[in-house]
N, C-alpha and C positions, 0 to 999 in steps of 0.2 A: 626242429619237430617232436623231439622224445620231452623237450621240456614243455613244452606247450601241452604234450598230451597229458605229463602228469600235473601242470598246474590243473589244467580239466577238470583231471578224475581228482584231486583234492578238493577243489572248491565243488563238486559235486558233494562228495562224504561232507564237508564241511556243511553244506545246507540240510541235509536229509538230516545228519542228526540235530542240528540246530530244529528244524520242525517238530522228529519226533520229542528233545527237552519240552517244544514251548506244547505240543498235544497233553504229555503228560501233565505239566503244571497246570493246566486250563479243566484239570478233573474235579472236582470236586467234590470229595467224599463225603457222604453222611454219615452218621453215627453209626452206624451198624455194617457201614465196609463194603457199601454198595454208591454209583452215584449214576448220574442221568448222561446221555449223550456220550458212550463210552463202550469199548469192546478189548475182546482179548484174543491173541492168534490162536490158531490152532485146539489138539486137546482137545479136542470132541469125543464125549462119552455116550451119549443118547443126547434125544430132544425130546419136547411136550409142548403140544399146542394149548396153552395154557395164559391166564392173562400176565404181563406183568408182574403186576403185585405179590403171585404166585410163585413166584422163578426162584425167588432165595429160600422158600423154605421148601420147595420142592425139590432141589440140590442138597440141601441138609438133610434131606430124606431118603437121597440115593447111596448107596453104599461106592466109596471110591471118588465121590464127586466134591473138589474141593476149591470149584469157581465157576462163575455162567454169567450168560451174557444173554439178553431178549431184545430181538428184531421184529418189526412186523412181518415177517415173511410166511407167507400160508395163513395171512388171519394173526399172526402172534405166537412167534416160537420160542420157547426156552432151551437153550444149547447148554445143557451140563457138561462142565471140561473137569479134566483131570488132569493129576501131577501136579509139582512145585509150583507155586506161586505166589507173588506179591503185586502187590496194587502196583508197583510201578514197572508190572508187566505191561499194565490197561492201555489202551491210545483211545486219544480222542475221536471222533466222528463226529460226520457234518449231521447226520441223524440227530436231532436233539432227543426224538421220543426211545431211543435205544437206552437199554437199561443195561449194566455189567455190574459185580460182587465177588467180594471174595467169602469165601465159609471158613476156609482153615490154609490161613495164611504162612508160609516156610520160615525161615529166620536163618536158613544157609547151614545151618550145622545137621549132623548124625545121618540118618538115610533117609530122607526126604527124597520124592521122584517112586521106585521102584518099591521098597520097603524091604525088613528084615524076618525074615518066619521068626516065629519065637513061640512060646509056650505061654500059659496063664496057671496060677492059683489062683486060692485066696487063701487069708487070714483076717482075726480081730481079736490084738493078744492087748489091747488098753495100756501098751506100754509108750514110756515120749519115744515119738519117732529119732530114727536116728540123724535127721537132719534137721533137731532141732538144737543140737549142741551147736556151740561157737564156733565158725572157722571151717562149717563144714561146705558152703557154697562160694566156691571160687570167685574172686575178687569181689565178694558184695561183703557187709556184714550183716546179711541175714540170715532168720532162720524159722525153720517154721514153727508154727504155735503149739502152744501146751496148754493144755489147762487141769485145774485143780478136781480134785477126790470126786467132784459131781459133773466134771466133762462139761463146764459150761464157761467158768471161770479162769479168763486167761492170765498162764502165768510172764511176767514178761523179763524174770531172770532164767537167761538161757544156762547157766549152770544148773537149775532146778535139780534134782536128783531123781531120775526114774521111778516109777510107783513100783517097776518091777526089781527094784536093787533098793527096797525101801525109803525110798522117796514119795513125795505128793502130787508129781508130776506124769499124767497120763495124757495120752490120745485126747482130743476134743471130742467131743460127741459127734461133730459137723464135719468133721472128714471122712466122711462117710460117702457112696456114690448114691447117684442123683438123676433120674431121665430127664432129656431138653426134649426127648419128643420118641414117636416110636421109633425111632434107628439110631438115637445115637444117645450118648450118657456121658455124665462127668463123672470123676473118682480120683482115689489117691492108689497111690502102689509102693512096694519094695521092688526095688528092679537093678539088676546086674547086666551091665550092655559091655562086652569086651571092647577092648580098647580104652574105658571109660575110668577115673578114678573116681571113688564116692564126691570127691570136691567140683566134679565135672559134671555130673550128673543130677547131684541134690538141686532138689526144685525144679530140673526143665522137664517138659511135657512131650510125650507122646502119645500119637493117636494109635487106636488099634484096632485094626480091620477083621473082624472073627472071621476062618474060615471053616469051623468044623463046631458039631453039634447043632443045639435049636437056635443059638443065634448065629449062627453061618449070614454074612450079609450085613449084620451091625455092626456098628461101631461105640470106641467107649474114647474121649481123648480123659489123659492122667497124669497128674503131676505126682512126681518120683518123691517121697518123703522119708523113705526108708531105704535100708542097705537091704540088710538080712544076711548074716553069717552062712546059711543052708539057704540063699537064691541062687541059683545058675547061670550060668553066662543064656542071655536071652529069654532069659523069664521074669516075668511082671508077675508079681504074687499080691493082687489084688486084695484091699480094704476094704472089706468085706464084714459088717459085725455079723456074727452067729458063723460065719468062715471057719471056723479050729484057733485055738491060742497059736499053736504051732509051738517052736521051742521053749517061751515062754507064757508066762500066766500072770498077768495084770489084772486082769478083769476079776481073781478070787479075794484079791485086794480092796479092788476100787468097789466093784458091785457084787460079792459075794459069791459069785460064779462058785461052782464047783471045782476038783481039782484039774479034771479037762476041758475049764469050760462049760462051753454050753454044746450039747452034742459028742463028739467024736475029736478027740485034739487034734488031727489034721481032717480037715474035711468038716468039721461045725455040725451044725443040726441040716437034718435031710429031709424037712417038709415043713412048708409054710406054718402051719401049726405050731411046731416046734417055735417058729419066731415069738411065741408069745414069752414063753420061758424068761426072756431078756427085757432089759428094763424097758422101760416105755420111749427112753430118751432115744435110745438106737435101733429102735424096734423097726423102723421104718427102711434103713438100711437092711435089715435081713430081710422084709418084703420083698426090697428089689430084687434080690436074688431069685426069686420064684417066680416074681413079676414082670419085671422089663427083660433081666436074664433067664428067664423061661428053666430055670433050674439048670442051665447049663453047666455040667462036673470038668473043668478045667478048661474049655478048649484052646485050640489053637489058635493062632493068628498071625498077623503080617504086621509090622507096627513101623511107624514113621517120625520122626520129631517133629515136633510143629510150635509156632509160638502157643504160648499159655494164656486162654481164654480167662479175661479178668475175671467170671467167675470164681474161679479155681485158687486164683491168689488173692480176691478176698476173702477166700475162707481158711489157707494155709497160715496167709500175711505175710509170704514167699514170693521174691520175686528177682530170678538173675541180672546181673547189668549186661549179661552176654546177648539180650534177646531184642 
């Protein structure tokens, strides 16, 4: 009797695993990480009665929403969901009108899920990022792009000397933040994360959910492109033009800025009007601080590791092999 029961349980287990595997395999994902006829278990954050085609956008504007599902309940309901997720967590349903999708896909590392409390600062020193040197990304021969004097032409020599050390390699102009929508922005940062060396964090991406100041409830996804010897544990130094040159000032050499850059050496310019002192090539990044970022002064946040959006990789040219 005991052996028969054990065999029966094993048989049921194998059948369930088979059905789950088939269900996942039959989900046809579209280019924007959404699919028809699928759903996610639990982890509901909130819901809204909206058409299915608006569900993904609504999730991306909702703080803490990482994935979503839509069904015909109550005339059409979008279920915003939270927590770590990958497309493998979705399952096939019998209703072909249902929709599910992933906004932020986790990659199994870092602080996915609850997140880690941290702080932010800001800088733009025009120097070659530390993650641009060879050997700075573990398991990969990729580096962050650097550019020549004007900030447009990419230098494909990873050993090019930094403009802050008398060379001609500077930060590229497009490595500045931009708004994806009113609640989400992309950008780059220097960061120090406890337990991770520079090779482990270079070119990794993190989602910052702001918890203080006028940006409370907003989020940024940043790629780490720099270390910074003055960046402390759990600190993300956001790369924002006009944010202050900090310890090193390559902007005087590249753009003819003053000995302290633009504005204060630490903190940078103090108003949107002062952004007009910056070169036009990087001025939009300065405006970002007073527009989308609402002039926030070093807000606190909770950060969690996420898969790098392709948009950030396209700018930096750097993608880790362990994603």
